[in-house]
N, CA, C, O and the ligand as a Tripos MOL2 file, in Angstrom:
@<TRIPOS>MOLECULE
protein
  237   235    60     0     0
PROTEIN
NO_CHARGES

@<TRIPOS>ATOM
      1 N         105.7290   32.5720  -59.2300 N.3       1 MET1
      2 CA        104.8760   32.3880  -58.0450 C.3       1 MET1
      3 C         105.3580   33.2790  -56.8950 C.2       1 MET1
      4 O         106.3360   32.9580  -56.2190 O.2       1 MET1
      5 N         104.7030   34.3340  -56.6940 N.am      2 ALA2
      6 CA        105.1070   35.2370  -55.6170 C.3       2 ALA2
      7 C         104.2810   34.9490  -54.3660 C.2       2 ALA2
      8 O         103.0560   35.0690  -54.3700 O.2       2 ALA2
      9 N         104.9560   34.5770  -53.3290 N.am      3 ASN3
     10 CA        104.2630   34.2600  -52.0840 C.3       3 ASN3
     11 C         103.6940   35.5060  -51.4040 C.2       3 ASN3
     12 O         102.6380   35.4570  -50.7740 O.2       3 ASN3
     13 N         104.3950   36.5960  -51.5410 N.am      4 GLU4
     14 CA        103.9940   37.8180  -50.8450 C.3       4 GLU4
     15 C         102.6450   38.3490  -51.3150 C.2       4 GLU4
     16 O         102.0680   39.2330  -50.6830 O.2       4 GLU4
     17 N         102.1540   37.8230  -52.3980 N.am      5 ALA5
     18 CA        100.8780   38.3000  -52.9190 C.3       5 ALA5
     19 C          99.7330   37.8870  -51.9940 C.2       5 ALA5
     20 O          98.7240   38.5830  -51.8800 O.2       5 ALA5
     21 N          99.9100   36.7480  -51.3410 N.am      6 ALA6
     22 CA         98.8500   36.2550  -50.4660 C.3       6 ALA6
     23 C          99.2530   36.3610  -49.0040 C.2       6 ALA6
     24 O          98.8420   35.5540  -48.1700 O.2       6 ALA6
     25 N         100.0590   37.3600  -48.7110 N.am      7 ALA7
     26 CA        100.5200   37.5200  -47.3340 C.3       7 ALA7
     27 C          99.3800   38.0030  -46.4390 C.2       7 ALA7
     28 O          98.6770   38.9560  -46.7730 O.2       7 ALA7
     29 N          99.2110   37.3510  -45.3290 N.am      8 PRO8
     30 CA         98.1710   37.7610  -44.3840 C.3       8 PRO8
     31 C          98.5480   39.0530  -43.6780 C.2       8 PRO8
     32 O          99.5920   39.6370  -43.9680 O.2       8 PRO8
     33 N          97.7200   39.4950  -42.7670 N.am      9 GLN9
     34 CA         97.9700   40.7640  -42.0940 C.3       9 GLN9
     35 C          98.8290   40.5600  -40.8540 C.2       9 GLN9
     36 O          98.4970   41.0340  -39.7680 O.2       9 GLN9
     37 N          99.9280   39.8540  -41.0300 N.am     10 GLU10
     38 CA        100.7770   39.5820  -39.8730 C.3      10 GLU10
     39 C         102.0170   40.4610  -39.8430 C.2      10 GLU10
     40 O         102.6940   40.5730  -38.8210 O.2      10 GLU10
     41 N         102.2930   41.0650  -40.9490 N.am     11 GLU11
     42 CA        103.5010   41.8730  -41.0180 C.3      11 GLU11
     43 C         103.3760   43.1400  -40.1860 C.2      11 GLU11
     44 O         102.2830   43.5500  -39.7970 O.2      11 GLU11
     45 N         104.5050   43.7360  -39.9320 N.am     12 VAL12
     46 CA        104.5100   44.9800  -39.1550 C.3      12 VAL12
     47 C         103.8330   46.0790  -39.9510 C.2      12 VAL12
     48 O         104.0700   46.2570  -41.1460 O.2      12 VAL12
     49 N         103.0050   46.7900  -39.2620 N.am     13 ARG13
     50 CA        102.2660   47.8480  -39.9520 C.3      13 ARG13
     51 C         103.2150   48.9410  -40.4260 C.2      13 ARG13
     52 O         104.0320   49.4420  -39.6530 O.2      13 ARG13
     53 N         103.1070   49.2990  -41.6700 N.am     14 LYS14
     54 CA        103.9980   50.3180  -42.2110 C.3      14 LYS14
     55 C         103.2540   51.5970  -42.5280 C.2      14 LYS14
     56 O         103.8530   52.6370  -42.8030 O.2      14 LYS14
     57 N         101.9500   51.5010  -42.4850 N.am     15 ASN15
     58 CA        101.1710   52.7000  -42.7730 C.3      15 ASN15
     59 C         100.1140   52.9190  -41.6900 C.2      15 ASN15
     60 O          99.5480   51.9710  -41.1480 O.2      15 ASN15
     61 N          99.8790   54.1340  -41.4060 N.am     16 CYS16
     62 CA         98.8780   54.4610  -40.4000 C.3      16 CYS16
     63 C          97.4870   54.0500  -40.9020 C.2      16 CYS16
     64 O          97.0910   54.4270  -42.0050 O.2      16 CYS16
     65 N          96.7500   53.2850  -40.1010 N.am     17 PRO17
     66 CA         95.4130   52.8460  -40.4990 C.3      17 PRO17
     67 C          94.4190   53.9950  -40.5680 C.2      17 PRO17
     68 O          93.3340   53.8540  -41.1330 O.2      17 PRO17
     69 N          94.7830   55.1000  -40.0080 N.am     18 ALA18
     70 CA         93.8730   56.2470  -40.0020 C.3      18 ALA18
     71 C          94.0760   57.1360  -41.2150 C.2      18 ALA18
     72 O          93.1260   57.4290  -41.9420 O.2      18 ALA18
     73 N          95.2890   57.5580  -41.4330 N.am     19 CYS19
     74 CA         95.5350   58.5010  -42.5280 C.3      19 CYS19
     75 C          96.3120   57.8570  -43.6710 C.2      19 CYS19
     76 O          96.5760   58.5010  -44.6860 O.2      19 CYS19
     77 N          96.6750   56.5970  -43.5080 N.am     20 LYS20
     78 CA         97.3580   55.8380  -44.5630 C.3      20 LYS20
     79 C          98.7560   56.3600  -44.8720 C.2      20 LYS20
     80 O          99.3450   56.0150  -45.8960 O.2      20 LYS20
     81 N          99.2620   57.1650  -44.0070 N.am     21 LYS21
     82 CA        100.6060   57.6820  -44.2320 C.3      21 LYS21
     83 C         101.6320   56.6600  -43.7760 C.2      21 LYS21
     84 O         101.3730   55.8490  -42.8860 O.2      21 LYS21
     85 N         102.7870   56.7110  -44.3930 N.am     22 ALA22
     86 CA        103.8570   55.7870  -44.0140 C.3      22 ALA22
     87 C         104.3500   56.1060  -42.6140 C.2      22 ALA22
     88 O         104.5490   57.2670  -42.2540 O.2      22 ALA22
     89 N         104.5410   55.0630  -41.8390 N.am     23 LEU23
     90 CA        104.9980   55.2580  -40.4710 C.3      23 LEU23
     91 C         106.5080   55.1920  -40.3890 C.2      23 LEU23
     92 O         107.1370   54.2600  -40.8920 O.2      23 LEU23
     93 N         107.0650   56.1750  -39.7600 N.am     24 LYS24
     94 CA        108.5090   56.1680  -39.5620 C.3      24 LYS24
     95 C         108.8310   55.2080  -38.4170 C.2      24 LYS24
     96 O         108.0640   55.0460  -37.4680 O.2      24 LYS24
     97 N         109.9580   54.6020  -38.5460 N.am     25 ARG25
     98 CA        110.3230   53.5870  -37.5650 C.3      25 ARG25
     99 C         110.4000   54.1620  -36.1420 C.2      25 ARG25
    100 O         109.9420   53.5530  -35.1760 O.2      25 ARG25
    101 N         110.9800   55.3230  -36.0560 N.am     26 SER26
    102 CA        111.1900   55.9040  -34.7280 C.3      26 SER26
    103 C         110.0860   56.8700  -34.3430 C.2      26 SER26
    104 O         110.0940   57.4420  -33.2520 O.2      26 SER26
    105 N         109.1480   57.0420  -35.2390 N.am     27 LYS27
    106 CA        108.0990   58.0090  -34.9420 C.3      27 LYS27
    107 C         106.7310   57.4160  -35.1420 C.2      27 LYS27
    108 O         105.9820   57.8170  -36.0340 O.2      27 LYS27
    109 N         106.4140   56.4530  -34.3000 N.am     28 LYS28
    110 CA        105.0750   55.8900  -34.4170 C.3      28 LYS28
    111 C         104.4590   55.7420  -33.0450 C.2      28 LYS28
    112 O         105.1450   55.6220  -32.0300 O.2      28 LYS28
    113 N         103.1830   55.7540  -33.0550 N.am     29 TYR29
    114 CA        102.4310   55.7270  -31.8150 C.3      29 TYR29
    115 C         101.8070   54.3510  -31.6450 C.2      29 TYR29
    116 O         100.8900   53.9820  -32.3780 O.2      29 TYR29
    117 N         102.2980   53.6090  -30.6930 N.am     30 TYR30
    118 CA        101.7960   52.2530  -30.4790 C.3      30 TYR30
    119 C         100.6350   52.2680  -29.5030 C.2      30 TYR30
    120 O         100.7270   52.8110  -28.4020 O.2      30 TYR30
    121 N          99.5630   51.6710  -29.9260 N.am     31 ARG31
    122 CA         98.3850   51.6550  -29.0610 C.3      31 ARG31
    123 C          97.5390   50.4170  -29.3570 C.2      31 ARG31
    124 O          97.1470   50.1740  -30.4990 O.2      31 ARG31
    125 N          97.2700   49.6560  -28.3250 N.am     32 GLU32
    126 CA         96.3660   48.5160  -28.4380 C.3      32 GLU32
    127 C          96.7010   47.5990  -29.6030 C.2      32 GLU32
    128 O          95.8220   47.1970  -30.3660 O.2      32 GLU32
    129 N          97.9620   47.2780  -29.7310 N.am     33 GLY33
    130 CA         98.3790   46.2990  -30.7280 C.3      33 GLY33
    131 C          98.5320   46.8230  -32.1360 C.2      33 GLY33
    132 O          98.6990   46.0480  -33.0770 O.2      33 GLY33
    133 N          98.4750   48.1330  -32.2880 N.am     34 ASP34
    134 CA         98.6500   48.6810  -33.6260 C.3      34 ASP34
    135 C          99.4930   49.9440  -33.5930 C.2      34 ASP34
    136 O          99.7200   50.5360  -32.5380 O.2      34 ASP34
    137 N          99.9400   50.3320  -34.7430 N.am     35 TYR35
    138 CA        100.7830   51.5260  -34.8270 C.3      35 TYR35
    139 C         100.0710   52.6470  -35.5690 C.2      35 TYR35
    140 O          99.3900   52.4240  -36.5710 O.2      35 TYR35
    141 N         100.2430   53.8360  -35.0600 N.am     36 TYR36
    142 CA         99.6370   55.0140  -35.6820 C.3      36 TYR36
    143 C         100.6380   56.1610  -35.7100 C.2      36 TYR36
    144 O         101.7020   56.0760  -35.0980 O.2      36 TYR36
    145 N         100.3000   57.2240  -36.4150 N.am     37 CYS37
    146 CA        101.1850   58.3950  -36.4370 C.3      37 CYS37
    147 C         101.2490   59.0060  -35.0530 C.2      37 CYS37
    148 O         102.3250   59.2840  -34.5230 O.2      37 CYS37
    149 N         100.1090   59.2040  -34.4950 N.am     38 ASN38
    150 CA        100.0420   59.8550  -33.2010 C.3      38 ASN38
    151 C          98.7280   59.4930  -32.5200 C.2      38 ASN38
    152 O          97.9460   58.6880  -33.0240 O.2      38 ASN38
    153 N          98.5140   60.0900  -31.3960 N.am     39 LYS39
    154 CA         97.3150   59.7960  -30.6290 C.3      39 LYS39
    155 C          96.0510   60.1750  -31.3840 C.2      39 LYS39
    156 O          95.0080   59.5380  -31.2410 O.2      39 LYS39
    157 N          96.1630   61.1990  -32.1700 N.am     40 ASN40
    158 CA         95.0020   61.6700  -32.9090 C.3      40 ASN40
    159 C          94.5210   60.6200  -33.9170 C.2      40 ASN40
    160 O          93.3260   60.3550  -34.0420 O.2      40 ASN40
    161 N          95.4760   60.0370  -34.6230 N.am     41 CYS41
    162 CA         95.1230   59.0220  -35.6100 C.3      41 CYS41
    163 C          94.5400   57.7950  -34.9200 C.2      41 CYS41
    164 O          93.6260   57.1510  -35.4350 O.2      41 CYS41
    165 N          95.0730   57.4890  -33.7710 N.am     42 TRP42
    166 CA         94.5560   56.3470  -33.0270 C.3      42 TRP42
    167 C          93.1070   56.5950  -32.6150 C.2      42 TRP42
    168 O          92.2560   55.7090  -32.6940 O.2      42 TRP42
    169 N          92.8540   57.8130  -32.1780 N.am     43 ALA43
    170 CA         91.5070   58.1820  -31.7690 C.3      43 ALA43
    171 C          90.5510   58.1070  -32.9530 C.2      43 ALA43
    172 O          89.3880   57.7320  -32.8020 O.2      43 ALA43
    173 N          91.0460   58.4600  -34.1120 N.am     44 THR44
    174 CA         90.2230   58.4190  -35.3170 C.3      44 THR44
    175 C          89.7820   57.0010  -35.6220 C.2      44 THR44
    176 O          88.6240   56.7470  -35.9540 O.2      44 THR44
    177 N          90.7250   56.0890  -35.5040 N.am     45 VAL45
    178 CA         90.4030   54.6900  -35.7720 C.3      45 VAL45
    179 C          89.4450   54.1620  -34.7070 C.2      45 VAL45
    180 O          88.5430   53.3770  -34.9990 O.2      45 VAL45
    181 N          89.6500   54.5910  -33.5060 N.am     46 LYS46
    182 CA         88.7900   54.1420  -32.4110 C.3      46 LYS46
    183 C          87.3500   54.5790  -32.6330 C.2      46 LYS46
    184 O          86.4050   53.9110  -32.2140 O.2      46 LYS46
    185 N          87.2080   55.7000  -33.2940 N.am     47 LYS47
    186 CA         85.8660   56.2090  -33.5600 C.3      47 LYS47
    187 C          85.2040   55.4400  -34.6870 C.2      47 LYS47
    188 O          83.9910   55.5200  -34.8830 O.2      47 LYS47
    189 N          86.0080   54.6990  -35.4200 N.am     48 GLY48
    190 CA         85.4420   53.9150  -36.5090 C.3      48 GLY48
    191 C          85.6080   54.5940  -37.8420 C.2      48 GLY48
    192 O          85.1040   54.1060  -38.8530 O.2      48 GLY48
    193 N          86.2950   55.6980  -37.8640 N.am     49 VAL49
    194 CA         86.5170   56.4190  -39.1120 C.3      49 VAL49
    195 C          87.8870   56.0660  -39.6620 C.2      49 VAL49
    196 O          88.8620   56.7850  -39.4430 O.2      49 VAL49
    197 N          87.9510   54.9830  -40.3550 N.am     50 THR50
    198 CA         89.2390   54.5460  -40.8790 C.3      50 THR50
    199 C          89.4900   55.1900  -42.2460 C.2      50 THR50
    200 O          88.8730   54.8320  -43.2490 O.2      50 THR50
    201 N          90.3900   56.1240  -42.2470 N.am     51 GLY51
    202 CA         90.7160   56.7960  -43.4840 C.3      51 GLY51
    203 C          89.5250   57.5270  -44.0830 C.2      51 GLY51
    204 O          88.4770   57.6650  -43.4510 O.2      51 GLY51
    205 N          89.7050   57.9880  -45.3020 N.am     52 GLU52
    206 CA         88.6450   58.6680  -46.0090 C.3      52 GLU52
    207 C          87.9970   59.7560  -45.1690 C.2      52 GLU52
    208 O          86.7750   59.8930  -45.1200 O.2      52 GLU52
    209 N          88.8300   60.5010  -44.5320 N.am     53 ALA53
    210 CA         88.3100   61.5960  -43.7270 C.3      53 ALA53
    211 C          88.0870   62.8290  -44.5930 C.2      53 ALA53
    212 O          87.7720   63.9130  -44.1010 O.2      53 ALA53
    213 N          88.2550   62.6360  -45.8600 N.am     54 ASP54
    214 CA         88.0740   63.7610  -46.7760 C.3      54 ASP54
    215 C          86.6040   63.9120  -47.1820 C.2      54 ASP54
    216 O          85.7310   63.2050  -46.6800 O.2      54 ASP54
    217 N          86.3620   64.8140  -48.0650 N.am     55 GLU55
    218 CA         84.9990   65.0530  -48.4890 C.3      55 GLU55
    219 C          84.6100   64.1910  -49.6930 C.2      55 GLU55
    220 O          83.6580   64.4880  -50.4150 O.2      55 GLU55
    221 N          85.3780   63.1130  -49.8850 N.am     56 SER56
    222 CA         85.1040   62.2460  -51.0190 C.3      56 SER56
    223 C          83.8950   61.3520  -50.7580 C.2      56 SER56
    224 O          83.2990   60.8070  -51.6870 O.2      56 SER56
    225 N          83.5490   61.2130  -49.5050 N.am     57 ALA57
    226 CA         82.4170   60.3510  -49.1500 C.3      57 ALA57
    227 C          81.1010   61.1140  -49.3330 C.2      57 ALA57
    228 O          80.8930   62.1900  -48.7730 O.2      57 ALA57
    229 N          80.2500   60.5280  -50.1180 N.am     58 ALA58
    230 CA         78.9720   61.1720  -50.3450 C.3      58 ALA58
    231 C          77.9720   60.7520  -49.2790 C.2      58 ALA58
    232 O          77.7080   59.5620  -49.1090 O.2      58 ALA58
    233 N          77.4340   61.6860  -48.5860 N.am     59 SER59
    234 CA         76.4720   61.3830  -47.5290 C.3      59 SER59
    235 C          75.0710   61.4520  -48.0920 C.2      59 SER59
    236 O          74.1020   61.2290  -47.3670 O.2      59 SER59
    237 ZN         98.0440   58.7060  -39.1220 Zn       60 ZN60
@<TRIPOS>BOND
     1     1     2 1
     2     2     3 1
     3     3     4 2
     4     3     5 am
     5     5     6 1
     6     6     7 1
     7     7     8 2
     8     7     9 am
     9     9    10 1
    10    10    11 1
    11    11    12 2
    12    11    13 am
    13    13    14 1
    14    14    15 1
    15    15    16 2
    16    15    17 am
    17    17    18 1
    18    18    19 1
    19    19    20 2
    20    19    21 am
    21    21    22 1
    22    22    23 1
    23    23    24 2
    24    23    25 am
    25    25    26 1
    26    26    27 1
    27    27    28 2
    28    27    29 am
    29    29    30 1
    30    30    31 1
    31    31    32 2
    32    31    33 am
    33    33    34 1
    34    34    35 1
    35    35    36 2
    36    35    37 am
    37    37    38 1
    38    38    39 1
    39    39    40 2
    40    39    41 am
    41    41    42 1
    42    42    43 1
    43    43    44 2
    44    43    45 am
    45    45    46 1
    46    46    47 1
    47    47    48 2
    48    47    49 am
    49    49    50 1
    50    50    51 1
    51    51    52 2
    52    51    53 am
    53    53    54 1
    54    54    55 1
    55    55    56 2
    56    55    57 am
    57    57    58 1
    58    58    59 1
    59    59    60 2
    60    59    61 am
    61    61    62 1
    62    62    63 1
    63    63    64 2
    64    63    65 am
    65    65    66 1
    66    66    67 1
    67    67    68 2
    68    67    69 am
    69    69    70 1
    70    70    71 1
    71    71    72 2
    72    71    73 am
    73    73    74 1
    74    74    75 1
    75    75    76 2
    76    75    77 am
    77    77    78 1
    78    78    79 1
    79    79    80 2
    80    79    81 am
    81    81    82 1
    82    82    83 1
    83    83    84 2
    84    83    85 am
    85    85    86 1
    86    86    87 1
    87    87    88 2
    88    87    89 am
    89    89    90 1
    90    90    91 1
    91    91    92 2
    92    91    93 am
    93    93    94 1
    94    94    95 1
    95    95    96 2
    96    95    97 am
    97    97    98 1
    98    98    99 1
    99    99   100 2
   100    99   101 am
   101   101   102 1
   102   102   103 1
   103   103   104 2
   104   103   105 am
   105   105   106 1
   106   106   107 1
   107   107   108 2
   108   107   109 am
   109   109   110 1
   110   110   111 1
   111   111   112 2
   112   111   113 am
   113   113   114 1
   114   114   115 1
   115   115   116 2
   116   115   117 am
   117   117   118 1
   118   118   119 1
   119   119   120 2
   120   119   121 am
   121   121   122 1
   122   122   123 1
   123   123   124 2
   124   123   125 am
   125   125   126 1
   126   126   127 1
   127   127   128 2
   128   127   129 am
   129   129   130 1
   130   130   131 1
   131   131   132 2
   132   131   133 am
   133   133   134 1
   134   134   135 1
   135   135   136 2
   136   135   137 am
   137   137   138 1
   138   138   139 1
   139   139   140 2
   140   139   141 am
   141   141   142 1
   142   142   143 1
   143   143   144 2
   144   143   145 am
   145   145   146 1
   146   146   147 1
   147   147   148 2
   148   147   149 am
   149   149   150 1
   150   150   151 1
   151   151   152 2
   152   151   153 am
   153   153   154 1
   154   154   155 1
   155   155   156 2
   156   155   157 am
   157   157   158 1
   158   158   159 1
   159   159   160 2
   160   159   161 am
   161   161   162 1
   162   162   163 1
   163   163   164 2
   164   163   165 am
   165   165   166 1
   166   166   167 1
   167   167   168 2
   168   167   169 am
   169   169   170 1
   170   170   171 1
   171   171   172 2
   172   171   173 am
   173   173   174 1
   174   174   175 1
   175   175   176 2
   176   175   177 am
   177   177   178 1
   178   178   179 1
   179   179   180 2
   180   179   181 am
   181   181   182 1
   182   182   183 1
   183   183   184 2
   184   183   185 am
   185   185   186 1
   186   186   187 1
   187   187   188 2
   188   187   189 am
   189   189   190 1
   190   190   191 1
   191   191   192 2
   192   191   193 am
   193   193   194 1
   194   194   195 1
   195   195   196 2
   196   195   197 am
   197   197   198 1
   198   198   199 1
   199   199   200 2
   200   199   201 am
   201   201   202 1
   202   202   203 1
   203   203   204 2
   204   203   205 am
   205   205   206 1
   206   206   207 1
   207   207   208 2
   208   207   209 am
   209   209   210 1
   210   210   211 1
   211   211   212 2
   212   211   213 am
   213   213   214 1
   214   214   215 1
   215   215   216 2
   216   215   217 am
   217   217   218 1
   218   218   219 1
   219   219   220 2
   220   219   221 am
   221   221   222 1
   222   222   223 1
   223   223   224 2
   224   223   225 am
   225   225   226 1
   226   226   227 1
   227   227   228 2
   228   227   229 am
   229   229   230 1
   230   230   231 1
   231   231   232 2
   232   231   233 am
   233   233   234 1
   234   234   235 1
   235   235   236 2
@<TRIPOS>SUBSTRUCTURE
     1 MET1         2 RESIDUE 1 A MET
     2 ALA2         6 RESIDUE 1 A ALA
     3 ASN3        10 RESIDUE 1 A ASN
     4 GLU4        14 RESIDUE 1 A GLU
     5 ALA5        18 RESIDUE 1 A ALA
     6 ALA6        22 RESIDUE 1 A ALA
     7 ALA7        26 RESIDUE 1 A ALA
     8 PRO8        30 RESIDUE 1 A PRO
     9 GLN9        34 RESIDUE 1 A GLN
    10 GLU10       38 RESIDUE 1 A GLU
    11 GLU11       42 RESIDUE 1 A GLU
    12 VAL12       46 RESIDUE 1 A VAL
    13 ARG13       50 RESIDUE 1 A ARG
    14 LYS14       54 RESIDUE 1 A LYS
    15 ASN15       58 RESIDUE 1 A ASN
    16 CYS16       62 RESIDUE 1 A CYS
    17 PRO17       66 RESIDUE 1 A PRO
    18 ALA18       70 RESIDUE 1 A ALA
    19 CYS19       74 RESIDUE 1 A CYS
    20 LYS20       78 RESIDUE 1 A LYS
    21 LYS21       82 RESIDUE 1 A LYS
    22 ALA22       86 RESIDUE 1 A ALA
    23 LEU23       90 RESIDUE 1 A LEU
    24 LYS24       94 RESIDUE 1 A LYS
    25 ARG25       98 RESIDUE 1 A ARG
    26 SER26      102 RESIDUE 1 A SER
    27 LYS27      106 RESIDUE 1 A LYS
    28 LYS28      110 RESIDUE 1 A LYS
    29 TYR29      114 RESIDUE 1 A TYR
    30 TYR30      118 RESIDUE 1 A TYR
    31 ARG31      122 RESIDUE 1 A ARG
    32 GLU32      126 RESIDUE 1 A GLU
    33 GLY33      130 RESIDUE 1 A GLY
    34 ASP34      134 RESIDUE 1 A ASP
    35 TYR35      138 RESIDUE 1 A TYR
    36 TYR36      142 RESIDUE 1 A TYR
    37 CYS37      146 RESIDUE 1 A CYS
    38 ASN38      150 RESIDUE 1 A ASN
    39 LYS39      154 RESIDUE 1 A LYS
    40 ASN40      158 RESIDUE 1 A ASN
    41 CYS41      162 RESIDUE 1 A CYS
    42 TRP42      166 RESIDUE 1 A TRP
    43 ALA43      170 RESIDUE 1 A ALA
    44 THR44      174 RESIDUE 1 A THR
    45 VAL45      178 RESIDUE 1 A VAL
    46 LYS46      182 RESIDUE 1 A LYS
    47 LYS47      186 RESIDUE 1 A LYS
    48 GLY48      190 RESIDUE 1 A GLY
    49 VAL49      194 RESIDUE 1 A VAL
    50 THR50      198 RESIDUE 1 A THR
    51 GLY51      202 RESIDUE 1 A GLY
    52 GLU52      206 RESIDUE 1 A GLU
    53 ALA53      210 RESIDUE 1 A ALA
    54 ASP54      214 RESIDUE 1 A ASP
    55 GLU55      218 RESIDUE 1 A GLU
    56 SER56      222 RESIDUE 1 A SER
    57 ALA57      226 RESIDUE 1 A ALA
    58 ALA58      230 RESIDUE 1 A ALA
    59 SER59      234 RESIDUE 1 A SER
    60 ZN60       237 GROUP 0 **** ****
């Protein structure tokens, strides 16, 4: 029985919500209650484009 399987989203963010890259402890951009790589990634999330900024999305 692994408890961590049903862990809610309360843990410290370890990956950037924008580019999904791992966040370094000393190199993260804190903004509005979340952590990002930098201001650019934060802006990306603010725009509503969470990840998948590649051409994999079929329009
Ligand atoms: Zn990022």
